N, C-alpha and C positions, 0 to 999 in steps of 0.2 A: 251587491249594488245597494246604495242608499236610497231611501224613499224621501221625496220632497213633500212637505206638508204646507198647506196654506191655511190661514185663519179666516173664518167668515166674520161678518159684522157682529155676531152674537158671541164671539170668542171661541167657537168650536173649531177643531182642527180637522182638515180633510186631506187625504193623500192625493197627490197628482199622479194619475195613472199613465198619462201620456202627454207629450208636448208635440203639437203639430201646427205647421204653418198653414197658410191659405191654400186650399186645394187648387191645383192647376196654375198657380202663379209662377211665371218664369222670372228668375232673377235678372235684374237689370245691371248692365255694366256701369260702374261708377256710382251706383245706388246701393246694390246689395253686396258688392265685392269691389276690391281695389284693383286697378290695372297695374301693370309692371311700372309704368311711368309714375303712377301715384306712389308706389312703394319706394321707388328711387328718390322721389322728392322728399318723402318723409325721412328717409335715411340721411339725405344730404342736409336737411334742416336740423335734424337732431344732432348730427356730428358738428355742424356749424355753431350750435348753441353751447357746446362743451368747451370748457377752458382748455386752451392748447397753446403750445409754443412751437416755433420752428427750430428744430435741432439739426445739426450737421453731424453726420456719422462718417468716420473714415473706415473704408473697407480694407480687407487684407491686402488687396493689390495696390493700396495707396490712394485709390480714387475716393471721392467723397460723394455723398448723397444727402439731400435735405429732405426731412420728413416732418409733418405736423405730428406732435406728440401730445396726447391728452394728459393734463397735469391736474393734481388735486389742489 
């Protein structure tokens, strides 16, 4: 495992021996972590921002289906 070092104001390096959050603090929904609705919204917005085109595909049975396809 790698050791992480920080530099003090005088230029000296010190290893960080542990990282610890506030004792007894309970994570808050929407503050410390994302809800499933948040994740879905992020994905929807990210996909909407990508360049895409509506393509029509013909299936083996002769039917067609339209899908958004991300293009470069």
